C-alpha positions as CSV (number, residue, x, y, z in Angstrom):
1,M,11.6,-5.4,67.2
2,V,14.5,-5.7,65.1
3,K,16.9,-2.7,65.1
4,N,19.8,-2.0,62.6
5,R,23.6,-1.7,63.4
6,K,26.0,-1.1,60.8
7,R,25.9,-3.4,58.0
8,A,22.2,-4.4,58.6
9,A,19.5,-4.9,56.3
10,S,16.5,-2.2,56.2
11,T,14.1,-1.6,59.0
12,A,11.8,-4.4,59.4
13,A,8.3,-3.3,60.0
14,P,8.1,-1.7,64.0
15,A,6.7,-3.8,66.7
16,N,3.8,-2.2,69.1
17,N,4.9,-1.1,72.2
18,S,4.0,-4.4,73.6
19,D,7.0,-6.1,72.0
20,M,9.3,-7.5,75.0
21,F,12.3,-8.9,72.9
22,T,14.4,-6.6,70.9
23,V,17.3,-7.4,68.7
24,S,19.9,-5.6,67.7
25,F,21.1,-7.4,64.3
26,T,24.5,-6.7,62.4
27,C,24.9,-8.2,58.9
28,S,28.4,-8.8,57.8
29,V,27.1,-10.2,54.1
30,E,24.5,-7.2,53.3
31,N,26.8,-6.4,50.3
32,E,26.9,-9.6,48.7
33,N,23.4,-10.7,49.8
34,P,21.0,-8.0,51.3
35,E,18.1,-10.6,50.6
36,L,19.4,-13.0,53.3
37,C,20.3,-10.2,55.7
38,R,16.1,-8.9,55.2
39,K,14.7,-12.5,55.6
40,V,17.2,-12.9,58.5
41,K,15.7,-9.9,60.2
42,N,12.4,-10.9,59.7
43,A,12.8,-14.1,61.0
44,F,14.1,-12.4,64.3
45,Y,10.9,-10.5,64.5
46,T,8.9,-13.7,64.5
47,A,10.9,-15.5,66.4
48,G,10.5,-12.3,69.1
49,Q,6.4,-12.8,69.0
50,I,6.8,-16.6,69.5
51,I,8.7,-16.1,72.6
52,S,6.7,-13.2,74.4
53,S,3.6,-15.6,73.7
54,S,5.0,-18.1,75.8
55,I,7.3,-16.0,78.4
56,K,5.7,-13.4,80.3
57,L,8.3,-10.6,80.7
58,N,8.5,-8.0,82.7
59,T,11.2,-6.4,81.6
60,P,12.5,-5.8,78.2
61,L,15.3,-8.3,76.8
62,I,17.8,-6.8,74.0
63,V,19.9,-9.4,72.2
64,N,22.6,-8.6,70.5
65,A,22.9,-11.1,66.8
66,S,24.9,-11.0,63.7
67,L,24.8,-13.1,60.7
68,V,28.8,-13.9,59.7
69,N,30.5,-16.3,58.1
70,F,32.1,-18.4,60.8
71,C,34.7,-20.1,58.7
72,T,36.5,-16.9,57.8
73,T,35.8,-15.1,61.1
74,R,35.8,-17.8,63.4
75,G,37.6,-20.8,61.9
76,I,34.8,-23.0,62.1
77,C,34.1,-24.6,59.1
78,L,32.1,-27.4,57.3
79,D,33.3,-30.6,59.2
80,G,34.3,-33.1,56.5
81,P,34.6,-36.3,58.0
82,T,31.1,-35.9,59.7
83,G,29.3,-33.3,57.2
84,R,28.5,-31.2,60.2
85,L,27.9,-27.8,59.5
86,T,27.6,-25.3,63.2
87,L,24.5,-23.2,62.0
88,G,24.5,-21.0,65.0
89,G,25.6,-20.3,68.8
90,A,24.4,-17.7,71.4
91,G,24.2,-17.4,75.4
92,P,23.7,-14.9,77.9
93,S,25.7,-12.0,77.6
94,R,26.4,-11.8,81.6
95,L,26.5,-14.6,84.2
96,I,26.1,-13.0,87.6
97,P,26.9,-14.8,90.8
98,I,24.4,-14.9,93.5
99,E,26.0,-15.5,96.9
100,K,22.8,-16.1,98.8
101,D,21.9,-18.9,96.2
102,Q,25.9,-19.8,95.9
103,R,24.6,-20.0,91.8
104,V,25.5,-18.3,88.7
105,Y,22.4,-16.5,86.9
106,P,22.0,-15.3,83.5
107,Q,21.1,-11.9,83.5
108,S,17.7,-11.9,81.4
109,I,16.6,-14.1,84.3
110,L,17.5,-11.7,87.0
111,K,16.1,-9.0,85.2
112,Q,12.8,-10.6,85.2
113,L,13.1,-11.3,88.7
114,N,13.4,-7.4,89.7
115,K,16.4,-8.8,92.1
116,E,17.6,-5.6,94.0
117,N,21.2,-4.7,94.6
118,H,22.5,-6.0,91.4
119,P,25.5,-5.2,89.8
120,E,25.6,-3.1,86.7
121,Y,23.9,-5.1,83.5
122,S,25.2,-5.3,80.1
123,P,24.0,-3.3,77.7
124,Y,23.0,-6.7,75.9
125,D,21.2,-9.5,77.6
126,I,21.8,-12.2,74.7
127,N,24.6,-12.5,72.5
128,A,23.9,-14.8,69.3
129,L,26.1,-15.2,65.8
130,F,24.3,-17.0,63.1
131,N,26.6,-18.7,60.3
132,S,26.0,-17.3,57.0
133,E,27.6,-20.4,54.8
134,G,24.2,-22.1,56.1
135,N,21.7,-23.1,53.5
136,Y,18.8,-21.7,54.9
137,W,14.8,-21.8,54.4
138,F,12.6,-19.1,55.1
139,E,8.3,-19.0,55.4
140,E,8.3,-17.2,51.9
141,D,10.7,-19.5,50.0
142,G,7.9,-22.1,49.1
143,P,8.5,-25.9,49.9
144,I,11.5,-26.5,52.2
145,K,14.3,-28.3,50.0
146,P,15.9,-31.9,51.4
147,N,19.3,-29.9,52.3
148,Q,17.8,-26.6,54.1
149,S,17.7,-25.7,57.5
150,D,14.7,-23.3,58.6
151,F,16.4,-20.5,60.0
152,L,13.5,-19.6,62.3
153,F,14.2,-23.3,64.1
154,V,17.7,-22.3,64.6
155,I,17.0,-18.9,65.9
156,L,14.4,-20.3,68.6
157,H,17.0,-23.0,69.4
158,E,19.8,-20.6,70.4
159,L,17.7,-17.9,71.9
160,I,16.6,-20.3,74.5
161,H,20.0,-20.9,75.5
162,G,20.5,-17.6,75.9
163,L,17.4,-17.0,78.1
164,G,19.4,-19.8,80.4
165,F,18.8,-23.3,78.9
166,C,22.5,-24.4,79.6
167,S,24.4,-26.4,82.3
168,G,27.8,-24.6,84.3
169,W,29.0,-28.4,84.3
170,D,31.3,-28.5,81.2
171,D,34.9,-28.7,80.0
172,H,36.7,-25.7,81.6
173,S,40.2,-27.3,81.0
174,D,41.2,-23.9,79.3
175,M,40.8,-22.2,83.1
176,L,41.9,-25.4,85.0
177,G,44.6,-26.9,82.8
178,I,43.0,-30.3,83.1
179,Q,41.6,-32.5,80.3
180,N,39.0,-35.2,80.4
181,I,37.1,-33.7,83.3
182,I,34.0,-31.5,83.6
183,T,32.9,-29.5,86.5
184,P,30.5,-26.7,87.1
185,T,31.9,-23.4,86.1
186,P,34.9,-22.1,88.3
187,L,34.4,-18.5,89.8
188,F,37.1,-16.3,90.2
189,L,37.8,-13.1,92.3
190,T,40.5,-10.5,91.7
191,T,42.0,-8.0,94.5
192,I,42.7,-4.6,94.1
193,T,46.5,-5.2,93.8
194,G,45.8,-8.0,91.2
195,Q,45.9,-11.5,93.4
196,V,43.3,-14.1,92.1
197,I,41.3,-16.1,94.9
198,F,39.9,-19.4,93.5
199,G,35.8,-19.3,94.7
200,G,35.4,-22.5,94.0
201,F,32.6,-23.9,91.7
202,R,29.3,-22.6,91.0
203,E,26.3,-24.4,88.9
204,F,24.3,-22.4,86.6
205,I,20.6,-22.1,88.1
206,F,19.7,-24.3,85.1
207,D,21.7,-27.3,87.5
208,K,19.9,-26.5,90.4
209,F,17.0,-28.8,89.0
210,M,19.2,-31.4,87.7
211,V,19.2,-35.0,88.4
212,L,20.8,-38.4,88.0
213,L,17.9,-40.8,86.3
214,S,19.1,-43.7,87.8
215,D,18.3,-43.0,91.5
216,G,17.0,-39.3,91.8
217,T,20.1,-38.0,93.1
218,R,20.1,-34.3,92.7
219,I,23.4,-33.1,91.3
220,S,23.7,-30.3,93.6
221,N,24.8,-32.7,95.8
222,L,27.6,-33.7,94.0
223,T,28.5,-29.7,93.6
224,E,28.7,-29.3,97.5
225,E,31.1,-32.4,97.8
226,L,33.0,-30.9,95.1
227,N,33.3,-27.5,96.6
228,K,34.9,-29.5,99.8
229,F,38.6,-29.0,97.5
230,S,40.9,-27.9,99.8
231,G,41.7,-25.6,97.2
232,V,38.9,-23.4,97.5
233,G,39.3,-19.8,99.0
234,T,43.4,-19.8,98.3
235,T,44.9,-16.8,96.7
236,H,47.5,-16.7,94.0
237,N,49.4,-14.1,92.5
238,S,48.5,-14.6,89.4
239,M,46.1,-17.0,87.0
240,D,49.4,-19.0,85.8
241,D,50.0,-19.3,89.5
242,F,46.4,-20.7,90.0
243,L,47.1,-23.5,87.5
244,N,50.1,-24.9,88.3
245,Y,48.9,-25.1,92.0
246,F,45.5,-26.6,90.6
247,M,47.1,-29.0,88.5
248,N,49.6,-30.0,91.1
249,T,47.0,-30.4,93.8
250,F,43.8,-31.6,92.6
251,P,43.7,-34.6,90.6
252,S,45.3,-36.4,93.9
253,S,42.2,-34.7,96.1
254,P,39.4,-37.2,96.7
255,E,37.1,-34.4,95.1
256,Y,38.8,-35.7,91.8
257,Q,36.4,-38.9,91.7
258,I,33.7,-36.6,91.9
259,V,34.5,-35.1,88.4
260,Q,35.5,-38.5,87.0
261,K,32.5,-39.9,88.0
262,M,30.7,-36.9,86.1
263,M,32.0,-37.2,83.2
264,N,31.4,-40.6,83.2
265,I,27.5,-40.0,83.6
266,S,27.7,-37.4,81.1
267,T,28.1,-39.5,78.4
268,T,26.0,-42.5,79.5
269,P,22.6,-42.1,77.3
270,K,19.8,-41.0,79.6
271,S,21.7,-40.2,82.7
272,L,21.0,-36.9,83.7
273,G,17.3,-34.8,83.7
274,I,15.8,-31.6,84.6
275,L,13.2,-32.4,87.7
276,P,11.5,-29.7,89.3
277,L,12.6,-30.0,93.4
278,N,8.9,-31.0,94.7
279,K,8.8,-34.0,92.1
280,T,10.4,-37.3,92.9
281,D,9.2,-39.5,89.9
282,I,12.0,-39.8,87.6
283,K,9.6,-40.3,84.9
284,D,8.4,-36.8,85.0
285,A,12.2,-35.7,83.9
286,F,13.2,-33.7,80.8
287,I,16.0,-36.3,79.6
288,L,19.3,-34.4,78.8
289,E,21.7,-35.1,76.0
290,T,24.1,-37.4,77.4
291,S,24.5,-39.7,74.7
292,L,27.7,-38.3,72.9
293,S,31.0,-39.9,73.2
294,P,33.6,-38.3,73.9
295,F,31.9,-35.4,75.8
296,L,31.1,-32.5,73.4
297,P,31.4,-29.3,75.0
298,K,28.3,-26.6,74.6
299,S,26.5,-29.8,73.2
300,S,26.4,-32.4,76.0
301,I,24.1,-31.7,79.0
302,S,23.0,-28.7,77.4
303,H,20.3,-29.9,75.6
304,C,17.6,-32.3,75.8
305,D,18.2,-36.0,74.5
306,Y,18.0,-36.3,70.9
307,I,16.4,-39.7,70.4
308,T,13.9,-39.3,73.3
309,Y,12.5,-36.2,72.1
310,T,12.5,-36.4,68.0
311,K,9.2,-36.3,66.6
312,S,7.7,-35.3,70.1
313,S,6.1,-31.7,71.5
314,D,9.7,-30.8,73.2
315,F,11.7,-31.1,69.9
316,L,13.4,-27.6,70.2
317,M,16.1,-28.1,72.3
318,R,18.0,-31.1,70.8
319,Y,21.7,-30.6,69.5
320,L,20.7,-31.5,66.2
321,Q,18.3,-29.9,63.8
322,D,16.8,-32.4,61.0
323,P,17.7,-30.9,57.1
324,G,14.9,-30.4,55.3
325,I,12.1,-30.5,58.0
326,S,10.6,-26.9,58.9
327,L,9.5,-25.8,62.6
328,K,6.0,-25.8,61.7
329,R,6.8,-29.5,60.1
330,S,7.9,-30.2,63.6
331,I,5.3,-28.8,65.6
332,R,2.7,-31.2,63.7
333,L,5.4,-34.2,64.0
334,G,5.1,-33.3,67.9
335,G,1.4,-33.5,68.2
336,N,0.1,-29.8,67.2
337,Y,1.0,-29.1,70.8
338,L,-0.9,-25.6,71.6
339,N,2.2,-23.4,72.7
340,G,3.4,-24.3,69.4
341,P,7.7,-25.0,69.5
342,I,7.6,-24.2,73.3
343,G,7.2,-27.8,74.7
344,P,5.4,-29.0,78.0
345,K,8.9,-29.6,79.4
346,L,10.7,-26.8,78.0
347,A,8.4,-24.2,79.3
348,E,8.4,-26.3,82.9
349,T,12.2,-25.9,82.7
350,L,12.0,-22.1,81.9
351,S,9.3,-21.7,84.7
352,L,12.0,-23.4,87.0
353,I,14.8,-21.3,86.4
354,G,12.8,-17.7,86.9
355,Y,10.7,-17.2,84.1
356,Q,6.9,-16.6,84.0
357,I,5.3,-18.7,81.6
358,Q,1.8,-17.5,79.8
359,N,-0.7,-20.0,79.2
360,L,-1.5,-18.4,75.5
361,P,-2.2,-20.5,72.3
362,N,1.0,-20.0,70.2
363,T,-0.3,-18.3,66.8
364,F,2.6,-19.8,64.9
365,K,1.1,-22.9,63.9
366,P,1.2,-25.6,61.0
367,N,-1.7,-25.9,58.2
368,P,-3.6,-28.5,59.5
369,N,-4.1,-29.6,55.4
370,E,-0.2,-29.5,54.8
371,I,0.3,-32.8,53.3
372,V,3.4,-34.6,55.4
373,V,5.2,-37.3,53.6
374,D,7.4,-40.2,55.5
375,D,10.0,-38.1,57.4
376,E,12.7,-41.4,57.9
377,I,12.3,-41.7,54.1
378,N,12.6,-37.9,53.2
379,I,15.9,-37.4,55.7
380,A,17.2,-40.7,54.9
381,S,17.1,-39.8,50.9
382,S,18.5,-36.3,51.8
383,L,21.4,-37.7,53.3
384,K,22.2,-40.0,50.4
385,A,21.5,-37.5,48.1
386,F,23.5,-34.5,49.3
387,N,26.0,-36.6,51.3
388,L,24.8,-34.2,54.3
389,N,24.9,-35.7,58.0
390,Y,22.9,-33.4,60.6
391,L,23.4,-29.9,61.1
392,I,24.6,-29.2,64.3
393,I,23.7,-26.5,66.4
394,K,26.1,-25.6,69.3
395,F,26.1,-23.7,72.3
396,L,29.2,-21.4,71.1
397,F,29.1,-18.7,73.9
398,F,30.6,-19.8,77.2
399,Y,31.7,-17.2,80.0
400,Y,33.4,-17.3,83.1
401,I,33.0,-15.4,85.9
402,M,35.2,-13.0,87.3
403,M,34.7,-10.4,89.9
404,D,36.3,-7.5,91.4
405,F,36.5,-7.9,94.8
């Protein structure tokens, strides 16, 4: 179901009562391009159907989505040197630390698990922004052009991030004050008097299943060692006081070597993967994106390996989208997987973090009679003709955790 907010397009066809995926949509370019707003809204409806056919939702999820000009509203413009354009970003609207598990969960997962004694939920489960400057293609447009991006592909990719396909291991220098390191999400608690308690580093539930592919070491073991830092549990008068303390003590601590090691791992190709706790064979892992050097926040680790999963059934969560390739065509190139764009390793990962996967054939399938030309030739010609590199999809939203104490 897609609902309108201010400046949104006309109402799309209503969903039936079984629809568990609702989108509250704002279109900031309604006056300039109402047709684009209409197409985007309909694409959201289709995306909700695809996700609902793959994931059994016990509680409805609500997405807060907007179509805006990234360059004028967020300062994220076309990157001239690389020719890359950020198409969209999404993430959980709220991340909630669970003390028993010592990890952080997206609100959307906790709602499905029916956790008792949970804090008050945010009105929305997923926040998502999409760039109105993208050259998008929609099903009703006819053949996709070499420089276009399938908007449905973009939506699905970002909504999966919002469901929890994201790592807490990232660049948190704005909170920690130290460059060129990655850590799990720093947790801070505030007292009633305004003091700040450093609660250590918390993994996302996604990170619970992350392993080092060279030897199978669970990354959670490194997180456990990292939280032996003597500063965990210390109280400070303000965040500025904490920053001064952390910058003066952490670089000389034994734990600093751990985050340096993780930075090196995260920029070494095929070094990390997602593996169920009951499996030990690295061949079963879902390989994560660690080929980007230098480390690219919100893209490194929080996506699957681009090279490995291009032209595979698990193509959806690569950090780059190929121009001129529709979602249906990607499904066909990946072998016409039964569940469409939700590939087997992606489905397994969503199951691991807490969702119940449905074994229902996805109705969104490519036409078996569609003629597919050679993709390498097609992509190469499009880059040459339009001077356009691959279009990047970034996981823009990232929430640090604050708790009242």
